[in-house]
C-alpha atoms as an extended CHARMM CRD file, in Angstrom:
* protein
*
       178  EXT
         1         1  MET       CA            -19.7830000000       31.3330000000        8.4720000000  PROA      1               0.0000000000
         2         2  ASP       CA            -17.6170000000       29.1420000000        6.2560000000  PROA      2               0.0000000000
         3         3  PHE       CA            -17.7320000000       25.4020000000        6.7590000000  PROA      3               0.0000000000
         4         4  MET       CA            -14.8150000000       23.2470000000        5.8330000000  PROA      4               0.0000000000
         5         5  ILE       CA            -15.3720000000       19.9600000000        4.0940000000  PROA      5               0.0000000000
         6         6  TYR       CA            -13.4000000000       17.0790000000        5.5760000000  PROA      6               0.0000000000
         7         7  HSD       CA            -12.6020000000       13.7600000000        3.9760000000  PROA      7               0.0000000000
         8         8  ILE       CA            -12.3510000000       10.7530000000        6.2990000000  PROA      8               0.0000000000
         9         9  HSD       CA            -10.3790000000        7.7580000000        5.0580000000  PROA      9               0.0000000000
        10        10  ARG       CA             -8.5090000000        4.7710000000        6.3830000000  PROA      10              0.0000000000
        11        11  ILE       CA             -4.7910000000        5.3200000000        6.4070000000  PROA      11              0.0000000000
        12        12  ALA       CA             -2.8600000000        3.9110000000        3.4430000000  PROA      12              0.0000000000
        13        13  ALA       CA              0.4090000000        2.0550000000        3.9770000000  PROA      13              0.0000000000
        14        14  GLY       CA              2.4020000000        4.7250000000        2.1590000000  PROA      14              0.0000000000
        15        15  GLU       CA              1.1400000000        7.5220000000        4.4320000000  PROA      15              0.0000000000
        16        16  TRP       CA              3.6490000000        6.8580000000        7.1870000000  PROA      16              0.0000000000
        17        17  ARG       CA              5.2610000000       10.3170000000        6.9610000000  PROA      17              0.0000000000
        18        18  GLN       CA              1.8870000000       12.0030000000        7.4800000000  PROA      18              0.0000000000
        19        19  LEU       CA              1.1130000000        9.5860000000       10.3270000000  PROA      19              0.0000000000
        20        20  ARG       CA              4.4020000000       10.4360000000       11.9900000000  PROA      20              0.0000000000
        21        21  ALA       CA              3.8160000000       14.1780000000       11.5930000000  PROA      21              0.0000000000
        22        22  ILE       CA              0.3150000000       14.2120000000       13.0760000000  PROA      22              0.0000000000
        23        23  ARG       CA              1.1740000000       11.7580000000       15.8480000000  PROA      23              0.0000000000
        24        24  LEU       CA              4.1520000000       13.8920000000       16.9060000000  PROA      24              0.0000000000
        25        25  GLU       CA              1.9420000000       16.9950000000       16.7500000000  PROA      25              0.0000000000
        26        26  ALA       CA             -0.6500000000       15.2420000000       18.9150000000  PROA      26              0.0000000000
        27        27  LEU       CA              1.9300000000       14.1740000000       21.4940000000  PROA      27              0.0000000000
        28        28  GLN       CA              3.2930000000       17.7050000000       21.6790000000  PROA      28              0.0000000000
        29        29  ASP       CA             -0.1470000000       19.3600000000       21.8330000000  PROA      29              0.0000000000
        30        30  SER       CA             -1.9150000000       16.9020000000       24.1580000000  PROA      30              0.0000000000
        31        31  PRO       CA              0.6910000000       14.7500000000       25.9180000000  PROA      31              0.0000000000
        32        32  THR       CA             -1.6290000000       13.3410000000       28.5930000000  PROA      32              0.0000000000
        33        33  ALA       CA             -4.0770000000       12.0880000000       25.9530000000  PROA      33              0.0000000000
        34        34  PHE       CA             -1.6330000000        9.3860000000       24.8740000000  PROA      34              0.0000000000
        35        35  SER       CA              0.4920000000        6.6940000000       26.4830000000  PROA      35              0.0000000000
        36        36  THR       CA              3.6470000000        7.2640000000       24.4400000000  PROA      36              0.0000000000
        37        37  PRO       CA              6.0130000000       10.0700000000       25.4240000000  PROA      37              0.0000000000
        38        38  LEU       CA              6.9300000000       12.5650000000       22.6910000000  PROA      38              0.0000000000
        39        39  ALA       CA             10.6580000000       11.8710000000       23.1110000000  PROA      39              0.0000000000
        40        40  GLU       CA             10.1000000000        8.1510000000       22.5600000000  PROA      40              0.0000000000
        41        41  ALA       CA              7.9440000000        8.6510000000       19.4580000000  PROA      41              0.0000000000
        42        42  THR       CA             10.4030000000       11.1970000000       18.0490000000  PROA      42              0.0000000000
        43        43  ALA       CA             13.1450000000        8.5710000000       18.3050000000  PROA      43              0.0000000000
        44        44  PHE       CA             11.1810000000        5.9340000000       16.3350000000  PROA      44              0.0000000000
        45        45  SER       CA             12.8930000000        5.0070000000       13.0860000000  PROA      45              0.0000000000
        46        46  ASP       CA             11.2460000000        5.4300000000        9.7020000000  PROA      46              0.0000000000
        47        47  THR       CA             10.8410000000        1.6470000000        9.6580000000  PROA      47              0.0000000000
        48        48  VAL       CA              8.7040000000        1.7520000000       12.8110000000  PROA      48              0.0000000000
        49        49  TRP       CA              6.4200000000        4.3830000000       11.2700000000  PROA      49              0.0000000000
        50        50  GLN       CA              6.2430000000        2.4380000000        7.9950000000  PROA      50              0.0000000000
        51        51  GLN       CA              5.2680000000       -0.7320000000        9.8440000000  PROA      51              0.0000000000
        52        52  GLU       CA              2.6470000000        1.1080000000       11.9160000000  PROA      52              0.0000000000
        53        53  ALA       CA              1.0550000000        2.6650000000        8.8250000000  PROA      53              0.0000000000
        54        54  ALA       CA              1.0760000000       -0.6560000000        6.9480000000  PROA      54              0.0000000000
        55        55  ARG       CA             -0.4670000000       -2.5070000000        9.9010000000  PROA      55              0.0000000000
        56        56  GLU       CA             -3.2180000000        0.0840000000       10.3840000000  PROA      56              0.0000000000
        57        57  ALA       CA             -3.9300000000        0.1350000000        6.6450000000  PROA      57              0.0000000000
        58        58  ASP       CA             -4.1260000000       -3.6280000000        6.1610000000  PROA      58              0.0000000000
        59        59  SER       CA             -5.2100000000       -5.2150000000        9.4490000000  PROA      59              0.0000000000
        60        60  ALA       CA             -8.5090000000       -7.0580000000        9.4950000000  PROA      60              0.0000000000
        61        61  SER       CA             -9.2260000000       -6.0180000000       13.1010000000  PROA      61              0.0000000000
        62        62  SER       CA             -7.5420000000       -2.6340000000       13.6690000000  PROA      62              0.0000000000
        63        63  ALA       CA             -7.5090000000        0.5790000000       11.6580000000  PROA      63              0.0000000000
        64        64  THR       CA             -6.5130000000        4.2130000000       11.8500000000  PROA      64              0.0000000000
        65        65  PHE       CA             -8.7500000000        6.8070000000       10.2240000000  PROA      65              0.0000000000
        66        66  VAL       CA             -7.6190000000       10.2180000000        9.0700000000  PROA      66              0.0000000000
        67        67  ALA       CA             -9.4430000000       13.4900000000        8.4960000000  PROA      67              0.0000000000
        68        68  THR       CA             -8.0220000000       15.6420000000        5.7430000000  PROA      68              0.0000000000
        69        69  GLY       CA             -8.8830000000       19.2340000000        5.0480000000  PROA      69              0.0000000000
        70        70  GLU       CA             -9.7830000000       20.6790000000        1.6750000000  PROA      70              0.0000000000
        71        71  ALA       CA             -6.0950000000       21.0150000000        0.7560000000  PROA      71              0.0000000000
        72        72  GLY       CA             -5.3950000000       17.3850000000        1.6960000000  PROA      72              0.0000000000
        73        73  ASP       CA             -3.6390000000       18.2810000000        4.9360000000  PROA      73              0.0000000000
        74        74  TRP       CA             -4.0840000000       15.8720000000        7.8330000000  PROA      74              0.0000000000
        75        75  VAL       CA             -6.1370000000       17.4860000000       10.6010000000  PROA      75              0.0000000000
        76        76  GLY       CA             -7.2000000000       14.5280000000       12.7350000000  PROA      76              0.0000000000
        77        77  THR       CA             -7.0240000000       10.8270000000       13.5110000000  PROA      77              0.0000000000
        78        78  ALA       CA             -8.9210000000        8.1150000000       15.3490000000  PROA      78              0.0000000000
        79        79  ALA       CA             -8.1950000000        4.3970000000       15.5680000000  PROA      79              0.0000000000
        80        80  ALA       CA             -9.9520000000        1.2540000000       16.7520000000  PROA      80              0.0000000000
        81        81  ALA       CA             -8.6560000000       -2.1980000000       17.6640000000  PROA      81              0.0000000000
        82        82  PRO       CA             -9.3410000000       -5.1260000000       19.9760000000  PROA      82              0.0000000000
        83        83  LEU       CA             -7.7960000000       -4.8240000000       23.4310000000  PROA      83              0.0000000000
        84        84  ALA       CA             -5.2690000000       -7.6250000000       23.6450000000  PROA      84              0.0000000000
        85        85  ASP       CA             -5.2990000000       -7.7570000000       27.4480000000  PROA      85              0.0000000000
        86        86  VAL       CA             -9.0640000000       -7.3680000000       27.9360000000  PROA      86              0.0000000000
        87        87  PRO       CA            -11.1480000000      -10.1920000000       26.4560000000  PROA      87              0.0000000000
        88        88  ASP       CA            -14.2680000000       -9.2680000000       24.4950000000  PROA      88              0.0000000000
        89        89  HSD       CA            -13.3120000000       -5.5630000000       24.3200000000  PROA      89              0.0000000000
        90        90  ALA       CA            -12.1550000000       -3.2460000000       21.5610000000  PROA      90              0.0000000000
        91        91  HSD       CA            -11.1020000000        0.3250000000       22.1000000000  PROA      91              0.0000000000
        92        92  VAL       CA            -10.9760000000        3.6320000000       20.3110000000  PROA      92              0.0000000000
        93        93  TYR       CA             -7.6140000000        5.3470000000       20.6640000000  PROA      93              0.0000000000
        94        94  ALA       CA             -5.2540000000        7.8850000000       19.0630000000  PROA      94              0.0000000000
        95        95  VAL       CA             -8.1110000000       10.3760000000       18.7950000000  PROA      95              0.0000000000
        96        96  TYR       CA             -6.7100000000       13.7850000000       17.9140000000  PROA      96              0.0000000000
        97        97  VAL       CA             -7.8160000000       16.8670000000       16.0220000000  PROA      97              0.0000000000
        98        98  THR       CA             -5.4190000000       19.7140000000       15.3740000000  PROA      98              0.0000000000
        99        99  PRO       CA             -6.4620000000       22.8230000000       17.3650000000  PROA      99              0.0000000000
       100       100  ALA       CA             -7.5770000000       24.9110000000       14.3670000000  PROA      100             0.0000000000
       101       101  HSD       CA            -10.1200000000       22.2060000000       13.4290000000  PROA      101             0.0000000000
       102       102  ARG       CA            -11.6740000000       21.4930000000       16.8250000000  PROA      102             0.0000000000
       103       103  GLY       CA            -15.2470000000       22.2970000000       17.6620000000  PROA      103             0.0000000000
       104       104  PRO       CA            -18.7250000000       21.3800000000       16.4050000000  PROA      104             0.0000000000
       105       105  ALA       CA            -17.9050000000       21.9830000000       12.7280000000  PROA      105             0.0000000000
       106       106  GLY       CA            -14.6590000000       19.9750000000       12.9200000000  PROA      106             0.0000000000
       107       107  PRO       CA            -14.0440000000       16.3510000000       11.9430000000  PROA      107             0.0000000000
       108       108  ALA       CA            -13.9610000000       14.7560000000       15.4230000000  PROA      108             0.0000000000
       109       109  ALA       CA            -17.4680000000       13.2660000000       15.3090000000  PROA      109             0.0000000000
       110       110  ALA       CA            -16.9170000000       11.8680000000       11.8000000000  PROA      110             0.0000000000
       111       111  LEU       CA            -13.5880000000       10.3360000000       12.8460000000  PROA      111             0.0000000000
       112       112  MET       CA            -15.2230000000        8.7260000000       15.8560000000  PROA      112             0.0000000000
       113       113  ALA       CA            -18.0850000000        7.4120000000       13.6940000000  PROA      113             0.0000000000
       114       114  ALA       CA            -15.5650000000        5.7860000000       11.3500000000  PROA      114             0.0000000000
       115       115  ALA       CA            -13.6920000000        4.1490000000       14.2420000000  PROA      115             0.0000000000
       116       116  ILE       CA            -16.9100000000        2.9190000000       15.9000000000  PROA      116             0.0000000000
       117       117  ARG       CA            -18.2470000000        1.5600000000       12.6130000000  PROA      117             0.0000000000
       118       118  PHE       CA            -14.9600000000       -0.2370000000       11.9180000000  PROA      118             0.0000000000
       119       119  ALA       CA            -14.8990000000       -1.8190000000       15.3890000000  PROA      119             0.0000000000
       120       120  ARG       CA            -18.5120000000       -2.9390000000       15.0040000000  PROA      120             0.0000000000
       121       121  ASP       CA            -17.9840000000       -4.3840000000       11.5190000000  PROA      121             0.0000000000
       122       122  HSD       CA            -14.4990000000       -5.8860000000       11.9290000000  PROA      122             0.0000000000
       123       123  THR       CA            -14.2750000000       -7.2010000000       15.4750000000  PROA      123             0.0000000000
       124       124  ASP       CA            -16.2080000000       -9.8920000000       17.2570000000  PROA      124             0.0000000000
       125       125  VAL       CA            -16.3280000000       -8.2810000000       20.6910000000  PROA      125             0.0000000000
       126       126  ALA       CA            -19.2250000000       -7.2130000000       22.8630000000  PROA      126             0.0000000000
       127       127  TRP       CA            -17.7580000000       -3.9920000000       24.2770000000  PROA      127             0.0000000000
       128       128  LEU       CA            -16.2090000000       -0.8390000000       22.8660000000  PROA      128             0.0000000000
       129       129  THR       CA            -14.3740000000        1.4240000000       25.2850000000  PROA      129             0.0000000000
       130       130  LEU       CA            -11.9570000000        4.3150000000       25.3720000000  PROA      130             0.0000000000
       131       131  GLY       CA             -9.8690000000        5.9620000000       28.0450000000  PROA      131             0.0000000000
       132       132  VAL       CA             -9.7740000000        9.6470000000       28.9460000000  PROA      132             0.0000000000
       133       133  HSD       CA             -7.1800000000       11.2650000000       31.1970000000  PROA      133             0.0000000000
       134       134  GLU       CA             -8.5880000000       12.7150000000       34.4190000000  PROA      134             0.0000000000
       135       135  ASP       CA             -7.5800000000       16.2310000000       33.3540000000  PROA      135             0.0000000000
       136       136  ASN       CA             -9.6210000000       16.1840000000       30.1340000000  PROA      136             0.0000000000
       137       137  PRO       CA            -13.2660000000       16.9310000000       30.9870000000  PROA      137             0.0000000000
       138       138  ARG       CA            -13.8290000000       18.4300000000       27.5310000000  PROA      138             0.0000000000
       139       139  ALA       CA            -13.0560000000       15.0960000000       25.8620000000  PROA      139             0.0000000000
       140       140  ARG       CA            -15.2780000000       13.2270000000       28.3270000000  PROA      140             0.0000000000
       141       141  ALA       CA            -18.1660000000       15.5940000000       27.5290000000  PROA      141             0.0000000000
       142       142  PHE       CA            -17.5860000000       15.1300000000       23.7800000000  PROA      142             0.0000000000
       143       143  TYR       CA            -17.6010000000       11.3410000000       24.0900000000  PROA      143             0.0000000000
       144       144  ARG       CA            -20.7970000000       11.4480000000       26.1710000000  PROA      144             0.0000000000
       145       145  LYS       CA            -22.4930000000       13.3670000000       23.3350000000  PROA      145             0.0000000000
       146       146  LEU       CA            -21.5190000000       10.5340000000       20.9820000000  PROA      146             0.0000000000
       147       147  GLY       CA            -23.0600000000        7.8370000000       23.1850000000  PROA      147             0.0000000000
       148       148  PHE       CA            -20.1990000000        6.8400000000       25.4730000000  PROA      148             0.0000000000
       149       149  ALA       CA            -20.8980000000        6.6460000000       29.1990000000  PROA      149             0.0000000000
       150       150  GLU       CA            -18.7870000000        6.4850000000       32.3170000000  PROA      150             0.0000000000
       151       151  THR       CA            -18.1810000000        2.8810000000       33.3570000000  PROA      151             0.0000000000
       152       152  GLY       CA            -17.0190000000        3.7690000000       36.8600000000  PROA      152             0.0000000000
       153       153  LYS       CA            -13.6670000000        2.1630000000       36.0570000000  PROA      153             0.0000000000
       154       154  ALA       CA            -10.3620000000        3.9710000000       36.0840000000  PROA      154             0.0000000000
       155       155  ILE       CA             -6.8320000000        2.7630000000       35.4980000000  PROA      155             0.0000000000
       156       156  PRO       CA             -3.4800000000        4.3510000000       36.3130000000  PROA      156             0.0000000000
       157       157  TYR       CA             -2.1770000000        6.6080000000       33.5510000000  PROA      157             0.0000000000
       158       158  ALA       CA              0.7510000000        4.7500000000       31.9620000000  PROA      158             0.0000000000
       159       159  LEU       CA              3.1380000000        7.7220000000       32.0070000000  PROA      159             0.0000000000
       160       160  ASN       CA              2.2860000000        8.8230000000       35.5610000000  PROA      160             0.0000000000
       161       161  PRO       CA              0.5690000000        6.1510000000       37.6840000000  PROA      161             0.0000000000
       162       162  SER       CA             -0.4530000000        8.7670000000       40.2750000000  PROA      162             0.0000000000
       163       163  GLN       CA             -2.9400000000       10.0390000000       37.6720000000  PROA      163             0.0000000000
       164       164  THR       CA             -5.9280000000        8.1450000000       36.2950000000  PROA      164             0.0000000000
       165       165  VAL       CA             -7.5690000000        7.3690000000       32.9930000000  PROA      165             0.0000000000
       166       166  HSD       CA            -11.3540000000        7.0640000000       33.1210000000  PROA      166             0.0000000000
       167       167  ILE       CA            -12.8260000000        4.2430000000       31.0460000000  PROA      167             0.0000000000
       168       168  MET       CA            -15.9360000000        5.0650000000       29.0340000000  PROA      168             0.0000000000
       169       169  GLY       CA            -18.0690000000        2.5260000000       27.1740000000  PROA      169             0.0000000000
       170       170  TYR       CA            -20.1180000000        2.9370000000       24.0160000000  PROA      170             0.0000000000
       171       171  GLN       CA            -23.7030000000        2.2270000000       25.0630000000  PROA      171             0.0000000000
       172       172  ASP       CA            -25.1280000000        0.9910000000       21.7700000000  PROA      172             0.0000000000
       173       173  PHE       CA            -22.0740000000       -0.7510000000       20.3590000000  PROA      173             0.0000000000
       174       174  ARG       CA            -23.8040000000       -3.9080000000       19.1880000000  PROA      174             0.0000000000
       175       175  SER       CA            -27.4280000000       -2.7370000000       19.1450000000  PROA      175             0.0000000000
       176       176  ALA       CA            -27.0750000000        0.3970000000       17.0030000000  PROA      176             0.0000000000
       177       177  ARG       CA            -26.6390000000       -0.1690000000       13.2850000000  PROA      177             0.0000000000
       178       178  ARG       CA            -25.8520000000        3.0300000000       11.4530000000  PROA      178             0.0000000000
């Protein structure tokens, strides 16, 4: 069996075209995993994407991480930032791996490790959470393997309030030092 080598890095400000491409792919492939509709993101101007990439590259408290394949192609993302509306919480979001690179040998765990490490090292919050759409048990199982647990909290899904997003919390956010 061949194993691919992935490189995980924080997005650079000039990588806005790649960010746009993988974000649009993610919204098309897994629309309920995100809170922005594909049509809305497709309509964003180049300036919006440039600003997003620059912010995620340079912010002291939020960052987007990218997995690239051996040819330098973007195959996944994960981001972390404080939750503006929830005091003392940061969250992991924009987690996506292109279908051909999913599975145990893919970059998902390494992307999550980078996002968790960034949140731990660059935010001063006690809690790290993420949200998973009710129709995504595979993602919930994956996050449990990484140390996230069900909090018992759920919020309405932004794009369809009749559906829910389950909130999971990282158990060893402040105690584990990796």
